[in-house]
N, C-alpha and C positions, 0 to 999 in steps of 0.2 A: 191316700190312694188317688190315682188319676180319675178324672171324670170321663167315663165312657159315653159315647153317643147314645141317644135314646133309641130303643129298638124300633126297627122299621116293621110296621104291621100292615101296611098297604103298599104293594109293589106297583110302581108306575113304569110304563114302557120307556120313559126318558131316563130312568135311573141307570147309572153305571154300576156293575157288580162290585161287591166289596173287595178291597185290595188286602191281601194277606201275604206276608213275606217274612223272611229272616235274613235277607241280604244275599242269599245264595240261590234260593228258589222264590219266585214271586207268582202268586196266584190271583186271578180274578174269579171269585166263586159266586155263581149266580144265586138267585133266591132259592133254587133247589140245586145245590152243588153237584148232585149226582149226575145231572143231565146237561148242565151248562157251566162252562168255565174255560179259562185258558191258563197256560203255564209259561213262564219265562225263566230261563236258567242263566245265571251269571256266567258270562264268557261265551255262551253259545252264539254262533254267528251264522248268518245266511245272507244271500244276495237279496236286497230289498226289491220286491216285485215292481214297485213304482219307480224308484230312483235308480235301480240297477247297480247300486253300490253296496258296500258292506254295512250291515246293521245287525241288531239283535235278532234272535230267532225264537220262535215258540218251540217248546218241548212237548212231548206227549202229556196229555192231561192225566195227572197221577191219582185223582180222587173221583174218577167217574164211576158210574154204576147204574143200577136199575132196581126196580121193585115191582113185584107181580103178585096180584091177588086173584086166585081162581082164574088164571089165564089173562087177566087184564093188566097190561104193562104200563107203568108210569111214563115211560118214554113215548108211548103212543096215545096217551089219554090225558093230554094237558087240560082238557075241559073238565075232567073229573078230579083234578088236583086243586086243592085250596091252600094257598100260602097263608101261614099263620103269623110268623114273625122271623126276623133275623136280628141277632143281637151280637154286638162286638164287646169283648172284654179287653180293654186296653191294658189293664194291669197284668194280664196273663198272655196276651197275644193270641186269644182264642176267638173263633167265630162259631156261633150256634145258630142253626137254621131249623125251623119247625114248619111242617106242612102235613096235610092229610091227603090220602088217596082213597077214593070211594069206588067200589065195584058192586053193583046191585045193592044189597042191603048191608054189605060189609064195609067198614071204614077202618083204615090203618092210620094210626097216628105215629108220625116219624119225627125224631130229633137227631140232628146231625151235628157233631162236634168236630171242628177242623183246626189244625194248627201246623205251622212250619217249625220244626225243631231247631232250637238255637244250640243245643248241646251236640247234635249230630246234623250239621246244617244242609246236607244233601237230602235229608229225609223229611217227608210230609206224612202226617198221621191223620186218620179220620175214624170216627166211631159213629155207627148208624144204629140207633135204637128204635125198635118197632113194637108197637102194641096193636092188637086187633080187637074189635068189639064182638066178633062172632067167630066160630071155628071156620077155618078156611085153609086153602093150600097157599102157602106163602113162599115166594122165591126172592131171595136177596142176592144181588150180583155186584161184584166189585170189578172195575175195569181200569186198565192202563191203556189210554186211548189216544192215538195220533190222528183220529178222524178230523178232516178239515184243515190239516196243516200241510203246507207245501213242502214236499220232500219225498223221501223214498225209504222203504224198508231195506235194511242191509242184513239184519238177522232177527229171527223170532224163535225163541227157545222156550220149551216147556219141560225140558229135561236138564239134568246136570251131568256134565262129563264125568265119567268114572265114579258115579254114584247110583246105587240101586233106586233110591228115591230122590226126587228133586228137592233141593234145599230152598228153593223159592217157588212161588206159584208160576212165575214166568219172568223172562227177561227179553229185552229187545235192543237192537241198535238201529237208530233212526238217523238218516242223512238229511241235513237241512237243504233247503232250496239253494241251488248253485254249487252244492258240494263243498262249502267252506268249512264245515265241521260236522261232527256226529254227536248224537246224544245217546248215552246208555241209560237204560231204565230197567228197574226190577221191582217186583212187588211181592208181598206176602199177606195173606189174610188169615183171620181166625174167626170162628163163629161159636156163639153160645146160644144153643137152641134146644137143649135137652136131648132126648133119645129120638132115634128115627130120622136123623138128618142125612140127606143125600147131597154129596159134594160132587160138582162137575166142573171141569175146566175146558175151555175151547182149545183143543190140541191140534186140530187137523186143518183148519182154514188158515193158510199162511199170511193172508192179508187182513184177517179179522183182528179187532182189538184184543189184547190179552184180557181174559176174563175168567172169573171164578164165581160159580153160583152155588147157593145153598138152598135146598128145598126142604120144607118141613110142614107137617100138618099143624098149623098154629092154633093155639087156644087163647081165649081172652085173659086167662088168669096169669099168664107169664109174659116176660119181656124177651125179645129176640135181639141179639147184639152182634153186628158185623164190625170187625176192626180191620182197617186197611193200613199197611205200611208200604211206602213207595220211596224209592231213591232215584234221583236224576243226576247224572254226571256228564259234563261236557268233555269232548275230546281234548280241549285245551288243558284240562286238569289231569287227564289220564289217557294213555294211548289205547287202552282196552276199556272204554268207559262202561260198557254193558257188564263186563266181568267185575269191575270195581263196584258198580251199583249193586250187584248181587252180594258182594261182601258186606257193603255198608248197610243194606236193608236187613241182611241177616243179623248184623250186630244190633240193630234197632229192635228186631223181634225178640232176640235173646234177652235184651234188657226188659222188654215188656212195655205195654202201653202205659200203665200207671207210672212206672218209673220214668219213662220218657216225658210224660206230661209233667211230673214233679220237677224234673230237671229243667224243662222249658219255663215253668213258672218261676223257678229259682233264678234263672238267668234274667227274666224280665224284672223280678224283684230287685235284682242288683242294678239293672239299668235305671229303674225308677228312683233309685237313691239320688240321682242327679236331677230330679224333677225341678223345673223352674216354677217357683211360686210367685204369683202376682199379688203382693200384699196390698189390700185396699181396693182391688179391682172387683167388678161384678163377676158373678160366676160364669157368665157366658164368655168372658175374656179368658178366664182360667181354662175353660173347656177348649177354646181355640188353641191356647198354648199347649195344653196336654195333647191335643190331636196332632199338632205340628211336631211335637217332641216324639210322639209314638211313631208316626209315619217316617220320620227321619231315621230313627233307630231300627225300624223294621226294614229299612232299605240298605243297611250297611251291617257288616259283620267282620270279625277278625279274619274270616275266610273269604271275604270279598276281594279276591286277588285280581279281579278284572274291573275293579272300581265299581261305580254305580252311575246312574244317569239322573237327570233332573226330575224324572218321574219315578226314580227308583227302578224296581223290576215290575212296574205296572204296565199293562198293555190291554187295550180293547180296540176292536176294529173301528171305533168312532174317530180315531185321531192317529197321527203318525208317531206321537210320543218321542219326537226327535230321534227316532230309530235306535234308541238306546245308546247313542254316542256319548262319550265322556267329554264334557266341555268345561270351560273355565269356571262355570257356576259351582262345580263340585269343590274345587279348592277355595273359591272365594266365599261361599255361603254355607256349604255342607260341612266342610272340614273343621272350621273353628269350634262349632258346638261339640262335635264328636271328640275333638281333641281334649276337651274338659270332662265330658261325660262318658265317653267310651273310647279311650285312647288306643285300645287294640284295633278298633274299627278304623280309626283315623290313620293308624300306621299302615293298614292294608291299602287304603286309598293312595298313600304315597308309594307303596311298594309297586303298585300298577305303573307309576311313572318311572320308577327306578329300573324296572325290568324292560323298559322300552326306550331307554336313553338313546340307543343307536338310531331309532326312528326319528327322534327329535334332532339328532345331529345331522342326519341325512336331509331332513326337512329344511334345516337352516341352510345347508349347502345348496339346495335347489333354488333358494331365493338369493343366493350370492352372499350369504353371511357365514361367519364363523360361529362356533359355540352351539347352543341348544335353542331351537325354536319348536316349541310344542305345537301340535296342530290344533286348529280351531275346533274341529270335531274329530275326536280320536276313535278309531275302530277298536272293537274288543279283542281282536287277535294280536296284531303287531303294533298297535299304537300309531298307525299311519293316518294321514289326512283322509277323512271319509265324508266331508261335507258335500252336499248335493251340488250337481253341476248347473242347476237351473238358476243359481244366484251367484254369478261370477264375482260380484263385488265383495263377497265374503272372504276372498283371499287376502283382502287388506286388513282383516281382523287379526291382528298379531299381538294383542296385549295379553293373551293367555299365559305366555311364559312368565310374566311378572307375577301373576296369581299363583302359579305353580311354585316359583321360587319363594314367594312369601309364605306359602304353606310349610315348606321345609324349614324356613327360619322360625316360624311359629312353633313347630314341633320341638326344635332345639331349645328355644327359650322356655317352653312349658315343661319340658322334661329335664333339662340340664344335662342331657346325655352327650358328653363330649366325644365319646367313641362314635356315636351316630353322626355327629357333626363332621368329624374328620373323614370317616369312611363312606358315608352315604350322602349327607346333606351338602357338604362342600363341593363335590363334583357338579351337583346341580346348580348351586349358587354361582360357582365359577363359570359354568357353561352359559348360563343366562347372562352373566355380566359380560362375557366375551361377545355374545350375540348383540348386546346393547352397544 
């Protein structure tokens, strides 16, 4: 089994939230994931507010929420919240967060389990378990929340066309900053709280986050469980992403939380069969190798058709994270390991290049060359050059085409797939050779 990092039991302001991903959706989940976090969606593009060019985009936060005890809300009472711990299970790709909320003499103990599904990779799941030490009025809320993201609502639905009852709690279509793409999102919730539960959705405010609340008169002797299913789909993957997200999250809910969790664990178990063991090394070196292996595989998937970036699908406002651009580092350093341990994911990284060969051909032509010249920093939509204008010397960085060609050659040598060589790899190798 891999060595997971030690649980964090004291949160410091300089910490960056945990990175949780499956290669299609990437999350930064704060110490209390319900009220702090960001989401990145593979392929979703926006105009970068600083550089003014194409880059990755944040999607609606799919695992937001709130907790209320006798009128005291978690989101408004940070001083009455105590962080207990946050623990990462690398073996299963799961993050568990624990905290307490105090209101008067009543304390709620909360445990939050979060994971990004590898079996249905547009879906994120979260389970919130709450216990109270005194009888109280308990309200648990799930949110699908675009608050704080640059962009605009294009659709917000709490009904389903041609259906008496909605098939999801809500769906939305969000346009990214600059209008480069849209993100469809949909969510479903379930609640286990015994009898007397009151369910309410925010149906009337067209600019409010989608939310579902469950209210119950809580008792100390039982546990209250909120489960959240959410799907995020970029317009690059589907022309009606909000409707497709509705279909996909419905599939996840039909399968059920436990089955989805089992499937995710099984997928990670398969990935860890390729674990790199450092024979004779101290445990700390093995722990570093396991962490590198985990974050690499968390950042790529057979469905990562828009490739990945040097930071995977990680983002936090502390840094630009290379704006999510696809650069030569992916083929040079990310691809070789994936080729041996997750060849389907490696194939997806190459497929990103295959589907954008015309952009590489046009790029070469603009520099006066024949063949294929892949851009230094490739944008998620069309694969065109997206490097910042503030560093004009970067146009001389032209060695990326060699790394891309080498990756295609490696794939052929590793798989022995002669059909792939003739139909897919050779046009790339020939194009780069002509460019040289």
